[in-house]
C-alpha positions in Angstrom: 7.7 30.0 33.5 3.8 28.3 33.0 4.7 28.4 29.0 7.7 27.3 28.5 6.2 24.0 31.0 4.0 23.8 28.4 6.1 23.8 25.5 9.0 21.3 27.3 5.5 18.8 27.7 4.5 19.2 24.2 8.0 18.4 23.4 8.4 15.6 25.3 5.3 14.3 24.3 6.5 14.7 20.8 9.6 12.3 21.3 7.6 10.0 22.8 5.6 9.6 20.3 7.7 9.6 17.4 9.5 6.6 19.4 6.5 5.0 19.8 5.9 4.9 15.7 9.7 3.4 15.2 8.9 1.3 17.2 5.6 -0.2 15.7 6.7 0.5 12.2 9.6 -2.0 13.4 6.9 -4.8 14.7 4.8 -4.5 11.6 8.0 -4.8 9.3 9.0 -8.1 11.2 5.2 -9.1 12.0 5.1 -9.3 7.5 7.9 -10.6 7.1 6.8 -13.5 9.1 3.1 -13.9 7.9 5.2 -14.3 4.8 7.2 -16.6 5.3 5.9 -19.1 7.5 1.9 -18.3 7.0 -0.6 -15.8 8.7 -2.1 -18.8 10.3 1.3 -20.2 12.1 2.7 -17.0 13.0 1.2 -16.1 16.5 2.2 -13.0 18.9 4.3 -14.9 21.1 6.5 -15.6 18.6 6.6 -12.5 16.8 7.4 -11.2 20.3 10.1 -13.4 20.3 11.5 -12.6 17.2 11.4 -8.7 18.6 12.9 -9.4 22.4 9.4 -7.9 23.4 7.5 -9.7 26.2 3.9 -10.2 24.9 2.5 -7.2 27.2 5.4 -5.6 25.9 4.0 -6.2 22.4 0.4 -5.6 23.2 1.2 -1.9 24.6 1.8 -1.2 20.3 -0.7 -3.6 19.2 -4.4 -5.2 20.0 -4.3 -8.8 18.1 -2.6 -10.4 15.5 -5.6 -9.2 13.2 -4.9 -5.7 14.5 -1.5 -6.2 12.7 -2.6 -7.2 9.5 -4.8 -4.3 9.7 -1.9 -1.6 10.3 -0.2 -3.1 7.4 -2.9 -2.8 5.2 -3.1 0.5 6.2 0.6 1.9 5.9 0.7 0.0 2.2 -1.6 2.0 1.7 -1.5 5.7 3.0 2.2 5.2 1.4 1.9 5.1 -1.6 -1.6 8.0 -1.9 1.0 10.2 -0.1 3.6 10.0 -2.9 0.8 10.1 -5.3 -0.5 13.2 -3.8 2.9 14.7 -3.8 3.7 14.1 -7.3 0.9 14.7 -9.6 0.2 18.2 -11.3 -3.2 19.4 -11.8 -2.9 20.0 -15.5 -1.2 16.5 -15.7 -2.1 14.3 -18.9 -4.2 11.3 -18.0 -2.1 9.5 -19.8 0.9 10.7 -17.5 -1.4 10.7 -14.2 -2.3 7.1 -14.7 1.5 6.1 -15.3 2.2 8.0 -12.4 -0.2 5.8 -10.7 0.8 2.8 -11.6 5.0 3.8 -10.9 3.7 5.1 -7.2 2.2 1.6 -5.8 4.7 -0.3 -7.7 7.5 1.1 -5.9 6.0 0.7 -2.9 5.0 -2.9 -3.0 8.4 -3.9 -4.2 10.0 -1.6 -0.9 7.4 -3.2 1.0 7.2 -6.8 -0.9 6.3 -8.4 2.8 3.4 -6.5 1.2 2.5 -10.1 -0.3 0.7 -10.8 2.9 -2.0 -8.6 2.3 -3.0 -11.0 -1.2 -2.0 -13.9 0.6 -4.6 -13.5 3.8 -6.6 -10.4 2.5 -9.7 -12.4 3.6 -8.5 -12.0 6.9 -8.5 -8.8 6.7 -12.2 -8.1 6.0 -12.9 -8.2 10.0 -10.5 -6.0 11.0 -11.0 -3.5 8.9 -11.8 -0.3 10.1 -13.5 2.4 7.7 -10.2 4.3 7.6 -8.6 1.7 6.7 -11.2 0.5 3.6 -11.7 3.8 2.8 -7.4 4.4 1.2 -7.7 1.2 -0.5 -10.5 2.5 -2.3 -10.0 6.2 -2.4 -6.7 4.8 -4.6 -9.0 3.0 -6.5 -11.1 5.8 -7.4 -8.3 8.0 -8.5 -7.4 5.2 -11.0 -10.9 5.3 -12.2 -11.3 8.9 -12.4 -8.2 9.7 -14.4 -9.0 7.0 -16.8 -13.0 8.5 -17.1 -10.8 11.6 -18.0 -8.0 9.6 -20.5 -11.9 7.7 -22.1 -13.1 11.8 -22.1 -10.2 13.1 -23.7 -9.8 10.5 -26.4 -6.8 9.2 -25.0 -8.2 5.7 -23.7 -10.1 3.7 -26.1 -11.8 1.3 -23.7 -15.5 2.1 -23.0 -15.9 1.1 -19.4 -13.7 2.9 -17.2 -14.8 0.8 -13.9 -14.1 -1.8 -15.4 -10.8 -1.1 -16.4 -9.4 0.3 -13.6 -10.3 -3.2 -11.1 -8.5 -4.7 -14.1 -5.8 -2.9 -13.7 -5.6 -2.8 -10.1 -5.8 -6.4 -9.7 -2.8 -6.9 -12.1 -1.0 -4.2 -9.3 -2.4 -6.3 -6.5 -0.3 -9.8 -7.5 3.2 -8.4 -7.5 4.7 -8.4 -3.7 3.7 -11.9 -5.3 5.8 -12.3 -6.8 8.8 -10.1 -6.5 12.1 -10.6 -5.4 14.1 -7.7 -3.8 17.9 -9.4 -5.0 16.4 -9.9 -8.1 17.1 -8.6 -11.3 14.8 -6.0 -12.1 14.2 -2.9 -9.5 11.0 -1.3 -8.6 11.8 1.5 -11.1 11.4 -1.5 -13.4 8.8 -3.3 -12.3 7.2 -0.1 -12.4 8.1 1.1 -16.3 7.0 -2.4 -17.2 3.6 -2.0 -16.0 3.3 1.1 -16.8 3.9 0.6 -20.8 1.4 -2.8 -20.4 -1.1 -1.9 -18.6 -1.4 2.0 -20.2 -0.6 1.1 -23.9 -3.4 -1.5 -23.1 -5.8 1.6 -22.7 -4.3 3.3 -25.1 -4.3 1.1 -28.1 -7.5 -0.5 -29.4 -7.9 -4.0 -28.5 -9.9 -6.5 -30.9 -12.7 -7.8 -29.1 -14.9 -10.4 -30.8 -18.0 -11.1 -29.9 
C-alpha cells in the first residue's frame, strides 16, 4: 500500500508537471506573437494575461517577468533545434551532408515557430536575462556548425580557410529567417531549408574569388 501510494503521488506530480508545461508553452506562443506584432516594449504582462484569459497573479505563477518570457522563448527555440539535430545526425555522416542537416533543422524550427522573429528584433533585451544554460544552447549549436566546417576543411570538402568565421557568417544568415518568413507564403519550411542549405553549403564547397 505504501509503494502504491508513492506511485500514485508520483503519477499525480507528473501529470501536474505536464499540464504546467503545456500552459507555459501556450503562454510563450501568445507572448511571442504579441512581441512580434506589437513590439517588445509596448507589450505588457497585463496584455499577455488578458489575451490568455488569465489574471496577472495567474500569469506570474508561470513566469516572473516579461524578460523571463523572452528568455524562455529563446531557450525553447534552440533546445528544439538541438533535439532535432542530435536525433537526426549520424556519427559517420560526411561534413557536407551534416552541415546541410544542421541548416535544415534550424530553418524548419525558425519557420514552424515564426514568432521567433521577436528574438531577432529584441535580442538586445536578452542580454540581461540569458542564463548560462540559455546562452549555452546557442553556443552549442554554433560550435557544432564550426566543428562540422572544420572537419570539412580537413577532409578537403570545404574550400574556406577559417571555420569560425565561416560558421559565424552562416549562423548570421540563418538567424534572419524569422524576420521575413510568412507561414502562409509561397515557401514551405523544407523549401526554405533546402534553399538556404544549397546557398550556404554551396558557398563553402565552391571556391569564391577573393581580391585584396
